[in-house]
C-alpha positions in Angstrom: 115.3 105.2 140.7 116.3 108.9 140.8 115.4 109.1 144.5 117.3 105.9 145.2 120.4 107.4 143.6 120.0 110.7 145.5 119.6 108.9 148.8 122.7 106.8 148.1 124.5 110.1 147.3 123.5 111.5 150.7 124.8 108.5 152.5 128.1 108.8 150.7 128.1 112.5 151.6 127.8 111.6 155.3 130.5 109.0 154.9 132.8 111.6 153.5 132.1 113.9 156.5 131.7 117.1 154.6 129.5 118.7 157.2 130.8 121.7 159.0 131.5 121.5 162.8 129.0 122.8 165.4 129.9 124.2 168.7 130.5 121.8 171.6 127.2 122.8 173.3 125.2 121.9 170.1 127.0 118.6 169.7 125.7 117.6 173.1 122.1 117.8 171.8 119.9 115.1 170.4 121.2 112.7 167.8 119.8 112.7 164.3 117.3 110.0 165.2 113.9 110.9 166.6 112.7 110.5 170.2 112.4 106.7 169.8 115.9 106.1 168.6 117.7 103.9 171.1 120.4 106.3 172.3 118.0 109.2 172.6 115.6 107.0 174.8 118.5 106.0 177.0 119.5 109.6 177.5 116.0 110.8 178.2 115.3 108.0 180.7 118.5 108.8 182.7 117.7 112.6 182.9 116.1 113.7 186.2 112.7 115.3 185.8 110.0 116.9 187.9 107.5 114.2 189.0 104.6 113.8 191.4 106.9 111.6 193.6 110.1 113.7 193.7 112.5 111.0 195.1 114.4 109.1 192.5 114.3 105.6 194.0 116.4 104.1 191.2 119.3 106.6 191.5 121.8 103.8 192.5 120.8 101.8 189.4 121.3 104.8 187.1 124.6 105.7 188.7 125.8 102.2 188.2 124.7 102.4 184.5 126.6 105.7 184.1 129.7 104.1 185.5 129.3 101.1 183.3 129.2 103.3 180.2 132.2 105.2 181.4 134.3 102.1 182.0 133.1 99.9 179.1 131.2 102.0 176.6 128.0 99.9 177.2 124.8 101.8 177.8 121.4 100.1 178.0 117.8 100.4 179.1 114.7 98.3 179.8 111.1 99.4 179.8 107.7 97.9 180.0 104.7 99.7 178.5 101.0 98.9 178.3 98.1 100.4 176.3 94.4 99.9 176.9 91.7 101.2 174.5 87.9 101.3 174.7 85.6 102.5 172.0 81.9 103.5 172.3 81.1 101.9 168.8 82.7 99.3 166.7 82.2 96.7 164.0 83.4 93.9 166.4 85.3 94.2 169.6 85.0 97.5 171.5 88.3 97.2 173.5 91.9 96.3 172.9 95.0 96.0 175.1 98.5 94.8 175.0 101.9 95.1 176.7 105.5 95.3 175.5 108.8 94.6 177.1 111.9 96.1 175.5 115.6 95.7 176.0 117.8 98.1 174.1 121.3 99.5 174.2 124.5 100.6 172.6 128.2 99.6 172.9 130.8 102.2 171.9 133.6 100.2 170.4 135.4 102.8 168.4 136.5 106.3 169.4 135.2 106.1 173.0 135.6 109.4 174.7 135.4 111.4 171.5 132.5 112.8 169.5 133.3 110.4 166.6 132.2 107.2 168.2 131.2 103.9 166.5 128.7 101.8 168.3 126.7 98.6 168.0 123.1 99.4 168.7 120.3 96.9 169.5 116.7 96.6 170.6 114.7 93.4 171.2 111.1 93.3 172.3 108.3 91.0 173.4 104.9 92.2 172.3 101.8 90.5 173.7 98.1 91.2 173.9 95.9 91.1 177.0 92.5 90.9 175.3 91.3 89.1 172.1 92.4 92.1 170.1 95.7 94.0 170.3 95.7 97.8 169.7 97.6 97.3 166.4 94.5 95.6 164.9 91.9 97.8 166.6 91.5 100.7 164.2 91.3 98.8 160.9 90.0 95.5 162.1 87.4 96.5 164.7 86.5 100.2 164.3 86.5 100.4 160.5 89.0 103.3 160.8 91.5 103.8 158.0 94.4 104.1 160.5 96.3 102.7 163.4 96.0 103.5 167.1 98.9 102.3 169.1 100.5 100.4 166.2 103.5 99.0 168.1 101.2 97.2 170.6 100.7 93.8 168.8 100.8 90.1 169.6 104.0 89.4 167.6 105.9 87.9 170.6 109.6 88.1 170.6 111.0 90.2 167.8 114.0 92.3 166.7 113.6 96.0 166.1 117.2 97.3 165.9 120.6 95.7 165.3 123.0 98.1 163.5 126.3 99.9 163.5 126.2 103.6 164.2 129.3 105.7 163.2 129.6 109.4 163.9 132.1 111.6 161.9 133.3 115.2 161.9 132.9 115.9 165.6 129.5 114.2 165.7 127.9 116.4 163.0 127.5 113.5 160.5 126.2 110.0 161.2 125.8 106.8 159.3 123.9 103.7 160.4 123.8 100.3 158.7 122.1 97.0 159.6 118.7 96.2 160.8 116.8 99.5 161.1 113.5 101.0 162.2 113.0 103.7 159.6 110.6 105.6 161.9 113.8 106.4 164.0 115.0 108.8 161.3 112.3 109.4 158.7 110.0 112.4 159.3 110.6 112.4 163.0 108.5 114.6 165.4 108.8 115.0 169.2 105.0 114.3 169.6 105.1 111.3 167.2 106.3 108.7 169.6 103.5 106.3 170.5 105.2 105.7 173.8 105.4 109.3 175.0 103.3 111.3 172.6 100.3 110.8 170.3 99.1 107.2 169.8 97.4 107.8 166.4 99.6 107.3 163.4 98.2 110.4 161.7 100.3 112.4 164.2 103.4 110.3 163.7 105.8 109.4 160.8 104.3 110.3 157.5 101.0 111.4 158.9 99.6 108.0 157.8 100.2 109.0 154.1 103.6 107.2 153.9 104.4 103.6 153.2 106.3 102.3 156.3 108.4 99.1 156.2 108.1 96.7 159.2 111.0 97.5 161.6 114.1 95.4 161.7 114.5 95.9 158.0 118.0 95.7 156.5 119.3 99.0 155.3 121.7 102.0 155.5 121.0 105.6 156.3 123.1 108.7 156.7 122.6 112.2 158.1 124.7 115.3 158.2 124.5 118.9 159.3 125.4 121.1 156.3 125.8 124.2 158.5 124.7 125.2 161.9 121.0 125.0 160.9 120.5 123.0 157.7 120.7 119.2 157.7 120.0 116.3 155.3 119.0 112.7 156.0 118.8 109.9 153.4 118.3 106.2 153.6 117.5 103.0 151.7 116.2 99.7 153.2 114.2 96.6 152.4 110.6 97.6 152.0 109.2 94.3 153.3 110.5 92.4 156.3 109.3 90.1 159.1 110.6 91.4 162.5 110.0 88.0 164.1 112.3 86.4 161.5 114.5 89.3 160.3 117.4 87.3 159.0 115.4 85.3 156.5 116.3 86.3 153.0 117.1 89.9 154.1 120.4 90.2 152.2 118.9 88.6 149.1 116.0 91.0 149.2 118.2 94.0 149.6 120.9 93.2 147.0 119.0 91.1 144.5 115.2 91.6 144.7 115.3 95.4 144.5 112.3 95.8 146.8 113.4 99.0 148.5 112.0 101.8 150.6 114.0 105.0 150.0 113.7 108.4 151.7 115.4 111.7 151.5 114.9 114.6 153.9 116.0 118.2 154.0 115.4 120.2 157.1 116.1 123.3 159.2 116.6 123.4 163.0 117.3 126.2 165.3 120.1 124.2 166.8 121.3 120.6 166.9 120.1 120.2 170.5 116.5 120.9 169.4 116.5 118.9 166.2 113.1 117.4 166.8 111.5 120.2 168.9 112.4 123.2 166.7 112.3 121.9 163.1 111.0 122.4 159.6 111.6 119.7 157.0 110.4 118.1 153.8 110.7 114.3 153.2 110.5 112.5 149.9 110.0 108.8 149.7 109.6 105.9 147.2 108.7 102.2 147.6 109.2 99.5 145.0 106.5 97.0 144.2 106.6 93.4 145.3 104.9 90.4 143.7 105.7 88.3 146.8 104.2 90.8 149.2 101.3 91.8 146.9 102.3 95.4 147.1 102.3 98.2 144.5 105.0 100.8 144.1 104.5 104.4 144.9 106.0 107.6 146.1 105.1 110.6 148.2 106.2 113.6 150.2 105.7 114.7 153.8 106.3 118.0 155.5 106.6 119.1 159.1 106.8 122.4 161.0 107.2 122.7 164.8 108.4 125.5 167.0 109.5 125.5 170.6 108.3 128.7 172.3 109.1 129.7 175.9 110.3 126.2 176.6 106.7 125.2 177.0 104.6 125.6 173.8 105.2 123.6 170.7 102.7 124.4 167.9 102.9 122.1 164.9 101.7 121.6 161.3 102.4 118.4 159.5 101.1 116.5 156.5 101.8 114.4 153.4 100.8 113.2 150.0 101.0 109.7 148.5 100.7 108.4 144.9 99.9 104.7 145.4 102.4 102.8 147.5 99.9 101.1 149.9 99.7 104.0 152.4 96.5 104.4 154.5 95.9 108.0 153.4 96.4 109.7 150.1 96.4 113.2 151.5 96.8 114.1 155.2 97.1 117.3 157.2 97.6 117.5 160.9 97.8 120.5 163.2 97.9 121.0 166.9 100.0 122.0 169.9 102.1 120.4 172.6 102.5 122.0 176.0 104.8 121.3 179.0 104.1 122.9 182.3 107.3 121.4 183.6 109.7 121.2 180.6 111.1 117.7 180.1 108.5 116.1 182.3 104.7 116.3 181.7 103.3 116.7 178.2 99.9 117.8 177.0 99.1 117.2 173.3 96.1 118.2 171.2 96.0 117.4 167.5 93.4 117.5 164.6 93.8 115.6 161.3 92.0 115.6 158.0 92.7 112.6 155.8 91.7 111.4 152.3 91.9 107.6 152.0 94.3 106.1 149.5 92.3 104.8 146.5 95.0 102.2 145.7 94.6 100.8 149.2 90.9 101.0 149.9 89.3 101.7 146.5 87.6 104.9 145.1 84.6 106.8 146.3 85.2 106.8 150.1 84.6 109.8 152.3 87.3 111.9 153.9 88.1 111.0 157.5 88.7 113.3 160.5 90.6 112.5 163.7 91.1 114.5 167.0 93.4 113.2 169.7 94.2 114.7 173.1 96.5 113.2 175.7 98.3 114.2 178.9 101.5 112.4 180.0 101.8 112.4 183.8 105.2 111.6 185.4 104.1 109.8 188.5 107.7 109.0 189.5 111.0 109.6 187.8 110.6 106.4 185.9 106.9 105.7 185.7 104.4 107.7 183.6 100.7 107.4 183.0 99.1 108.9 179.9 95.3 109.1 179.5 94.0 110.0 176.1 90.8 110.6 174.2 90.2 110.4 170.5 87.3 111.4 168.3 86.9 109.8 164.8 84.5 111.4 162.3 83.3 109.4 159.3 85.5 106.2 159.7 85.8 105.2 156.1 85.4 101.5 156.5 82.4 101.7 158.9 79.6 103.5 156.9 77.0 102.8 159.6 78.8 105.1 162.1 79.2 108.8 161.8 81.5 109.1 164.8 83.5 107.0 167.3 85.0 108.0 170.6 88.0 106.1 171.8 89.4 106.3 175.4 92.9 105.1 176.2 95.4 104.9 178.9 99.1 104.1 178.6 101.6 103.2 181.3 105.4 103.1 180.9 108.0 102.0 183.4 111.6 102.6 182.5 114.8 101.2 184.1 
């Protein structure tokens, strides 16, 4: 309850716009959301990058989109991504694959042309499998691995991920969002944690697999504010349990009457607003309520993250978390690794190592610790098309005692418009 009250206070703080102003250059940096937040994805996709094929064939399309935003305040993007996985050992199927079509955008309706804009933001998706098993069910269901590999690639069909109002205050240094949210857009974000452009394994993403994560398109409100040029705070409260394929069913009743909430509060330091998820140190506290209907137990935990951006190419990181119940996959988790860009803003090499202790309230007592290594390399084939081969090594998968180790090969493809 104390964390709920504190998160609500942080949201009120952002609404009051008490943050100090940053310089104009810093205000042009990334928004408080992580790399998968809608407006950050649109900006990244529009930015020219070095690629194997240097010609930007879709320049007229992006020029038209830029003019549309200038004239109407509407910006949008489309992408299609696919993920294929193959394991050398499994309890069942040894391969999984799926695709995903996404349509996302924002419409500045208030304060257009200023830093204090208000916008309606949306993202709808169609998620579909190619094989009998989608990647979202591959780790737990087929490999006996206490984790997720490519969690977004499922067979849910048409679903809502975002539908919310985003309001900036105080020259863009404070932001509040309210509506149907994806909490991974603002909780414990990390530049390498995007399953579309970074690591696919959840241990290297939000919460390091030691945090309860609500299904996206969950009703809630969150606020973020720079407290000075380097210190920021982010807090949020949302429904803990939701169905993204039917997000409007009982969502308001759940939020206002049932009290089944996920609450988070984060304090962080960044070298500048424009590098908020590349040069960042933060601590995140979270709490989830129990639910008789969902068969879930309450719990709480903490996550930490440290990443530095060196010479515009190297990004070493150290991340981890702890959970006390709450239904998370891991009870304790520590990840370390490095990201490297030969061409800043384009290609990306990532190598990460994770140690994890399974959550006893989720899987029961007496299970061995689990180790994961993942390496990937994102190759920008053209300005808008990227291929990302990857390899993962899983040591002592906790739900598959007959195997000491499993190798998983993967390849991702993403085409953005």
